[in-house]
Backbone as CSV, one residue per row, in Angstrom:
resi,resn,N_x,N_y,N_z,CA_x,CA_y,CA_z,C_x,C_y,C_z
1,MET,173.557,28.067,68.172,174.350,26.965,67.642,173.444,25.844,67.140
2,THR,172.447,25.476,67.927,171.533,24.403,67.534,170.733,24.794,66.300
3,GLU,170.321,26.060,66.232,169.574,26.532,65.067,170.438,26.490,63.813
4,THR,171.707,26.859,63.940,172.622,26.840,62.802,172.847,25.416,62.321
5,LEU,173.013,24.498,63.245,173.205,23.096,62.878,171.962,22.536,62.195
6,ALA,170.788,22.864,62.710,169.545,22.412,62.086,169.398,22.998,60.692
7,LEU,169.757,24.260,60.518,169.700,24.890,59.208,170.678,24.233,58.241
8,ALA,171.864,23.895,58.725,172.857,23.223,57.875,172.342,21.857,57.421
9,PHE,171.762,21.090,58.326,171.196,19.792,57.950,170.041,19.946,56.970
10,ALA,169.225,20.956,57.185,168.099,21.194,56.274,168.613,21.534,54.879
11,LEU,169.649,22.341,54.794,170.216,22.700,53.498,170.819,21.477,52.801
12,VAL,171.489,20.629,53.549,172.037,19.395,52.979,170.910,18.533,52.423
13,MET,169.810,18.424,53.149,168.682,17.619,52.682,168.083,18.189,51.397
14,VAL,167.988,19.508,51.307,167.468,20.140,50.094,168.385,19.846,48.918
15,ILE,169.678,20.032,49.105,170.637,19.798,48.024,170.647,18.328,47.617
16,GLU,170.626,17.435,48.594,170.620,16.002,48.299,169.349,15.567,47.575
17,GLY,168.251,16.249,47.811,166.991,15.871,47.186,166.791,16.426,45.790
18,LEU,167.597,17.398,45.387,167.408,18.020,44.079,167.577,17.040,42.921
19,LEU,168.650,16.298,42.901,168.917,15.407,41.772,167.911,14.267,41.661
20,PRO,167.593,13.539,42.735,166.588,12.485,42.578,165.220,13.034,42.172
21,PHE,164.895,14.248,42.597,163.616,14.834,42.216,163.612,15.255,40.749
22,ALA,164.695,15.885,40.311,164.749,16.434,38.961,165.038,15.369,37.902
23,MET,165.913,14.414,38.212,166.326,13.411,37.228,166.446,12.040,37.880
24,PRO,165.319,11.396,38.198,165.381,10.131,38.939,166.098,9.005,38.193
25,ALA,165.932,8.896,36.878,166.595,7.819,36.136,168.111,8.006,36.150
26,PHE,168.560,9.225,35.950,169.987,9.533,35.995,170.556,9.226,37.373
27,TRP,169.821,9.637,38.419,170.261,9.411,39.794,170.371,7.912,40.094
28,LYS,169.347,7.166,39.681,169.333,5.722,39.941,170.494,5.031,39.227
29,ARG,170.722,5.406,37.969,171.812,4.807,37.191,173.157,5.069,37.870
30,ASN,173.351,6.271,38.345,174.612,6.597,39.002,174.753,5.929,40.365
31,MET,173.656,5.788,41.105,173.728,5.085,42.382,174.120,3.617,42.168
32,LEU,173.589,2.997,41.112,173.963,1.615,40.814,175.431,1.524,40.419
33,ARG,175.904,2.513,39.669,177.317,2.541,39.275,178.206,2.705,40.507
34,ILE,177.810,3.581,41.413,178.592,3.797,42.635,178.585,2.546,43.503
35,ALA,177.434,1.865,43.589,177.338,0.651,44.409,178.269,-0.446,43.903
36,GLY,178.612,-0.415,42.624,179.513,-1.411,42.056,180.985,-1.099,42.267
37,GLN,181.290,0.062,42.819,182.682,0.454,43.035,183.248,-0.251,44.274
38,PRO,184.558,-0.478,44.271,185.181,-1.061,45.474,185.019,-0.117,46.678
39,ASP,184.979,-0.705,47.848,184.808,0.079,49.078,185.878,1.150,49.225
40,ARG,187.103,0.841,48.832,188.178,1.825,49.006,187.954,3.069,48.159
41,HIS,187.357,2.919,46.968,187.059,4.090,46.133,185.967,4.943,46.769
42,ILE,184.952,4.284,47.295,183.863,5.011,47.946,184.382,5.705,49.201
43,ARG,185.225,5.022,49.950,185.802,5.603,51.166,186.676,6.806,50.826
44,LEU,187.468,6.711,49.746,188.312,7.827,49.326,187.461,9.025,48.915
45,PHE,186.385,8.784,48.169,185.482,9.866,47.792,184.872,10.520,49.029
46,GLY,184.486,9.692,49.998,183.933,10.227,51.247,184.937,11.085,51.993
47,LEU,186.188,10.644,52.025,187.237,11.402,52.708,187.472,12.744,52.013
48,VAL,187.543,12.716,50.689,187.750,13.960,49.937,186.576,14.912,50.158
49,SER,185.359,14.394,50.153,184.184,15.230,50.402,184.213,15.805,51.808
50,LEU,184.552,14.983,52.767,184.615,15.429,54.160,185.645,16.530,54.335
51,LEU,186.841,16.324,53.792,187.894,17.338,53.926,187.540,18.608,53.165
52,GLY,186.934,18.459,51.987,186.500,19.635,51.229,185.460,20.431,51.989
53,GLY,184.516,19.746,52.608,183.501,20.419,53.395,184.092,21.135,54.601
54,LEU,185.040,20.483,55.253,185.698,21.124,56.396,186.454,22.375,55.970
55,LEU,187.161,22.285,54.847,187.892,23.443,54.355,186.951,24.594,53.999
56,LEU,185.835,24.269,53.350,184.857,25.302,53.024,184.265,25.925,54.286
57,ALA,183.971,25.108,55.271,183.420,25.617,56.527,184.420,26.525,57.238
58,LEU,185.672,26.122,57.238,186.705,26.946,57.882,186.922,28.242,57.117
59,ALA,186.888,28.187,55.803,187.092,29.378,54.988,185.935,30.367,55.152
60,ALA,184.745,29.852,55.433,183.563,30.707,55.578,183.546,31.441,56.918
61,ARG,184.346,31.010,57.837,184.359,31.643,59.166,184.996,32.948,59.067
């Protein structure tokens, strides 16, 4: 279980690092755009991402 969790975190880090490594200007521009959004929009995006991830995890079982 611990190994699987560590592998999942490692995969998330790899995926999260791809865009800033490959296209830093694009990534920076979008981060600034996201930072200007109201908190409720960011929170809604986080909720949708969280639920989507949970659904994918459950479907993979």
